[in-house]
C-alpha positions as CSV (number, residue, x, y, z in Angstrom):
1,M,-14.9,-10.6,-10.3
2,E,-14.4,-10.5,-14.0
3,G,-12.1,-13.3,-15.3
4,S,-9.0,-14.7,-13.6
5,I,-6.4,-12.6,-11.8
6,H,-4.0,-11.0,-14.3
7,A,-2.5,-8.2,-12.2
8,D,-1.8,-7.8,-8.5
9,L,-1.8,-4.0,-8.1
10,H,-0.9,-3.7,-4.4
11,V,2.5,-5.2,-3.5
12,H,5.1,-4.1,-1.0
13,T,8.8,-4.7,-1.1
14,T,11.7,-4.4,1.3
15,N,11.8,-0.7,0.2
16,S,9.0,-0.3,2.8
17,D,7.7,-3.2,5.0
18,G,7.5,-6.1,2.5
19,E,9.6,-9.2,2.5
20,L,10.5,-9.4,-1.3
21,V,13.2,-7.4,-3.0
22,L,12.4,-6.1,-6.4
23,D,14.4,-8.7,-8.2
24,E,12.3,-11.4,-6.6
25,I,9.0,-10.0,-7.8
26,P,9.0,-11.6,-11.3
27,A,9.5,-15.1,-9.9
28,A,6.9,-14.6,-7.2
29,A,4.4,-13.3,-9.8
30,A,5.1,-16.3,-12.1
31,D,4.5,-18.6,-9.1
32,A,1.2,-16.9,-8.6
33,G,0.3,-17.2,-12.2
34,I,-0.1,-13.4,-12.7
35,S,1.4,-11.3,-15.5
36,A,1.5,-7.8,-13.9
37,V,2.3,-6.3,-10.5
38,A,2.2,-2.7,-9.1
39,I,4.9,-1.9,-6.5
40,T,3.1,0.3,-4.0
41,D,5.5,0.8,-1.1
42,H,4.3,3.0,1.8
43,D,5.2,6.6,1.4
44,R,8.3,5.8,-0.7
45,L,9.1,5.5,-4.5
46,H,11.2,2.5,-5.3
47,P,14.7,3.7,-6.2
48,K,15.2,1.0,-8.9
49,L,12.0,1.9,-10.8
50,N,12.7,5.2,-12.7
51,V,9.8,4.9,-15.2
52,P,6.1,4.6,-14.7
53,R,5.9,1.1,-16.2
54,T,8.5,-1.4,-17.2
55,R,9.0,-5.2,-17.8
56,I,11.3,-7.3,-15.6
57,D,11.9,-10.9,-16.6
58,G,8.6,-11.0,-18.6
59,I,6.4,-9.4,-15.9
60,D,4.8,-6.0,-16.3
61,V,5.8,-3.8,-13.3
62,I,4.0,-0.6,-12.6
63,H,5.8,1.9,-10.4
64,G,3.3,2.9,-7.7
65,I,3.0,4.2,-4.2
66,E,0.7,3.9,-1.2
67,L,0.2,7.2,0.5
68,R,-1.6,7.6,3.8
69,V,-3.6,10.8,4.2
70,E,-5.9,12.3,6.8
71,V,-9.5,13.2,6.1
72,A,-10.2,15.9,8.7
73,S,-13.9,16.0,8.1
74,L,-14.3,12.3,8.8
75,D,-11.6,12.1,11.5
76,E,-10.3,9.2,9.4
77,R,-6.9,8.2,8.0
78,I,-7.1,6.5,4.6
79,D,-4.7,5.1,2.0
80,L,-4.4,6.3,-1.6
81,L,-2.7,4.2,-4.3
82,G,-0.9,6.1,-7.1
83,Y,0.0,4.1,-10.3
84,G,2.6,5.1,-12.9
85,V,4.6,7.5,-10.8
86,S,6.7,10.2,-12.4
87,E,8.8,12.1,-9.7
88,S,8.2,15.7,-9.0
89,P,10.1,18.0,-6.6
90,A,6.9,18.6,-4.6
91,L,6.2,14.8,-4.2
92,C,9.9,14.1,-3.3
93,D,10.0,16.8,-0.7
94,E,6.8,15.5,1.0
95,L,8.1,11.9,0.9
96,D,11.4,13.0,2.4
97,R,9.4,14.7,5.2
98,L,7.3,11.6,5.8
99,Q,10.3,9.3,6.0
100,E,12.0,11.4,8.6
101,N,8.8,11.2,10.6
102,R,8.6,7.4,10.0
103,K,12.0,7.0,11.5
104,S,11.4,9.1,14.6
105,R,8.0,7.3,15.0
106,A,9.7,3.9,14.7
107,R,12.3,4.8,17.3
108,R,9.6,5.9,19.7
109,I,7.6,2.6,19.2
110,V,10.7,0.5,19.7
111,D,11.4,2.4,23.0
112,L,7.8,1.8,24.2
113,V,7.9,-1.9,23.2
114,E,11.2,-2.5,24.8
115,S,10.0,-0.8,28.0
116,E,6.7,-2.8,28.0
117,L,8.4,-6.2,27.4
118,G,11.6,-5.5,29.3
119,V,13.8,-6.6,26.3
120,E,16.2,-5.0,23.8
121,L,15.1,-5.5,20.2
122,D,18.5,-4.5,18.8
123,M,17.0,-3.5,15.4
124,G,18.2,-0.8,13.0
125,I,15.8,2.0,12.0
126,D,16.0,3.3,8.4
127,D,13.7,5.1,5.9
128,G,11.5,2.1,5.3
129,T,11.0,0.9,8.9
130,G,7.4,0.4,9.9
131,R,5.4,-1.5,12.4
132,P,5.7,-4.8,10.6
133,H,9.5,-4.7,11.1
134,I,9.0,-4.1,14.8
135,A,6.4,-6.9,15.0
136,R,8.8,-9.3,13.3
137,A,11.6,-8.3,15.7
138,V,9.4,-9.1,18.6
139,D,8.2,-12.4,17.1
140,S,11.8,-13.6,16.6
141,H,13.2,-12.3,19.9
142,P,14.2,-15.3,22.1
143,Q,12.9,-13.6,25.3
144,T,9.3,-12.8,24.1
145,A,6.4,-15.1,23.6
146,L,4.4,-12.8,21.4
147,S,3.8,-13.7,17.7
148,Y,3.8,-11.2,14.9
149,Q,0.0,-10.8,15.0
150,E,-0.1,-10.7,18.8
151,T,2.4,-7.9,18.8
152,F,0.1,-5.8,16.6
153,D,-3.1,-6.8,18.5
154,E,-1.7,-6.3,22.0
155,L,1.0,-3.6,21.6
156,I,1.3,-1.5,18.4
157,A,-2.1,-1.4,16.7
158,D,-4.1,1.8,16.8
159,G,-5.1,2.5,20.4
160,R,-2.8,0.0,21.9
161,P,-0.2,1.0,24.6
162,C,2.8,1.2,22.2
163,Y,1.0,2.9,19.3
164,V,2.5,6.2,18.0
165,P,0.6,8.1,15.2
166,R,2.4,9.4,12.2
167,E,2.4,12.9,10.8
168,I,0.7,12.6,7.4
169,P,-0.6,15.0,4.7
170,S,-4.2,16.0,4.3
171,F,-6.5,14.2,1.8
172,E,-6.5,17.3,-0.4
173,T,-2.6,17.5,-0.4
174,G,-2.3,13.8,-1.1
175,V,-4.7,13.9,-4.0
176,E,-3.0,16.9,-5.5
177,L,0.5,15.4,-5.2
178,L,-0.5,12.0,-6.7
179,S,-2.8,13.5,-9.4
180,D,0.2,15.6,-10.6
181,T,2.6,12.6,-10.8
182,C,0.6,9.5,-11.4
183,G,-1.5,8.2,-14.3
184,V,-4.2,6.8,-12.0
185,V,-5.1,7.5,-8.3
186,S,-7.1,4.9,-6.5
187,L,-8.7,4.7,-3.1
188,A,-7.3,1.7,-1.3
189,H,-9.4,-1.0,0.5
190,P,-12.5,1.1,1.4
191,Y,-13.9,-1.4,3.8
192,R,-11.0,-1.3,6.2
193,Y,-12.1,2.1,7.4
194,D,-14.4,2.9,10.2
195,D,-16.9,4.7,7.9
196,P,-16.5,3.0,4.5
197,E,-19.6,4.5,2.9
198,A,-18.4,8.1,3.7
199,V,-14.9,7.3,2.5
200,L,-16.3,5.9,-0.7
201,E,-17.9,9.3,-1.4
202,L,-14.4,10.8,-1.5
203,A,-13.7,8.5,-4.5
204,S,-15.5,11.0,-6.8
205,R,-12.2,13.0,-6.6
206,L,-10.1,10.1,-7.7
207,D,-9.7,7.8,-10.8
208,A,-10.4,4.4,-9.3
209,V,-11.4,2.3,-6.3
210,E,-9.6,-0.8,-5.0
211,C,-12.5,-3.2,-5.2
212,Y,-10.7,-6.6,-4.8
213,Y,-8.5,-7.4,-1.8
214,P,-8.1,-10.4,0.5
215,Y,-9.9,-9.0,3.5
216,S,-13.0,-7.0,4.4
217,S,-14.7,-5.3,7.3
218,P,-15.4,-7.7,10.2
219,N,-19.0,-6.8,9.8
220,I,-19.2,-7.4,6.0
221,A,-18.6,-10.8,4.6
222,S,-17.8,-9.6,1.1
223,S,-17.2,-5.9,0.3
224,S,-16.2,-6.1,-3.3
225,D,-19.8,-5.8,-4.6
226,L,-20.3,-2.7,-2.7
227,D,-17.0,-1.2,-3.9
228,V,-18.0,-2.0,-7.5
229,Q,-21.2,-0.2,-7.0
230,A,-19.2,2.9,-5.9
231,T,-17.1,2.8,-9.0
232,E,-20.2,2.6,-11.2
233,R,-21.8,5.5,-9.4
234,H,-18.8,7.7,-9.9
235,D,-17.7,6.2,-13.3
236,L,-14.4,5.1,-11.9
237,L,-11.9,2.4,-12.7
238,L,-11.6,-0.8,-10.6
239,T,-8.3,-1.8,-9.1
240,G,-7.4,-4.7,-6.9
241,G,-4.4,-6.4,-5.1
242,S,-3.3,-8.6,-2.3
243,D,-1.7,-5.9,-0.2
244,A,1.2,-8.3,-0.1
245,H,3.8,-7.9,2.6
246,T,5.1,-11.4,2.4
247,T,6.4,-13.5,-0.5
248,E,3.0,-14.6,-1.7
249,L,1.4,-12.6,-4.5
250,G,-1.9,-12.9,-6.4
251,Q,-4.3,-13.4,-3.5
252,A,-6.4,-10.7,-5.1
253,G,-6.2,-8.6,-8.2
254,I,-7.9,-7.6,-11.5
255,S,-8.5,-9.4,-14.8
256,K,-6.6,-8.8,-18.0
257,S,-9.4,-6.6,-19.5
258,Q,-9.6,-4.5,-16.3
259,Y,-5.8,-4.1,-16.4
260,E,-5.9,-3.0,-20.0
261,R,-8.5,-0.4,-19.2
262,L,-6.2,0.9,-16.4
263,L,-3.3,1.1,-18.8
264,D,-5.3,3.0,-21.3
265,A,-6.7,5.4,-18.7
266,G,-3.3,6.1,-17.3
267,G,-1.4,6.5,-20.5
268,F,1.1,3.9,-19.4
269,E,1.6,2.3,-22.9
270,A,3.6,5.2,-24.3
271,R,6.1,5.1,-21.4
272,V,7.0,1.4,-21.3
273,T,10.7,0.7,-20.9
274,N,12.2,-2.8,-20.9
275,A,14.5,-3.5,-17.9
């Protein structure tokens, strides 16, 4: 990729299923040697970020979101990344609906896991609860031998015995909601999907493609070159990030010049507020 990593644009906090609270992000970013971060919690806006872009302890922080949507024509569920969020009633209503579904889904998964393993996880369910929380609870339970990853692989991943699907908006609805409220809308990690080439064709309706991330399809050693080709074909911006759910940031991201192009395209400069 072009230059060193300046911005990690795919980071989760405890507001969804990450391990870092917002106040810990600047130190984690500094430890990783990066200067900018986008907070992209699953289907939630961070309550402490009320402007599209701000600075916290010297680190640029973009208020973002990761929204899962359904592409009916491909029978595929994909993720969209919105950067520079400004709230709207329509977006907030949809996110409230999604969070209620997340909680009922999490309760159902917990019930299935407890029945499967014969244990009580004794975990609370709130708006941000997702499968990583459940996997951590299993991993730390004294009466189970499953690790975090084994819990996913054997119990709660798609198609496994304790998996429960979520109710999510259509691709068209998601694009409309994010386009109305975000400066830039990006396709997340294309080569995680069953049909990445078909999914990449959807990017023509977006502003950007996430080209740099710390994993790729099991059948593709390095997907970033193919993602970059898609951005060039549709004249899109490049984004990138580590998809961090732990305390380690900066495993992937974009360069300073790529970040500056993103800021210019999103109009974020005029909306900076110092925290």
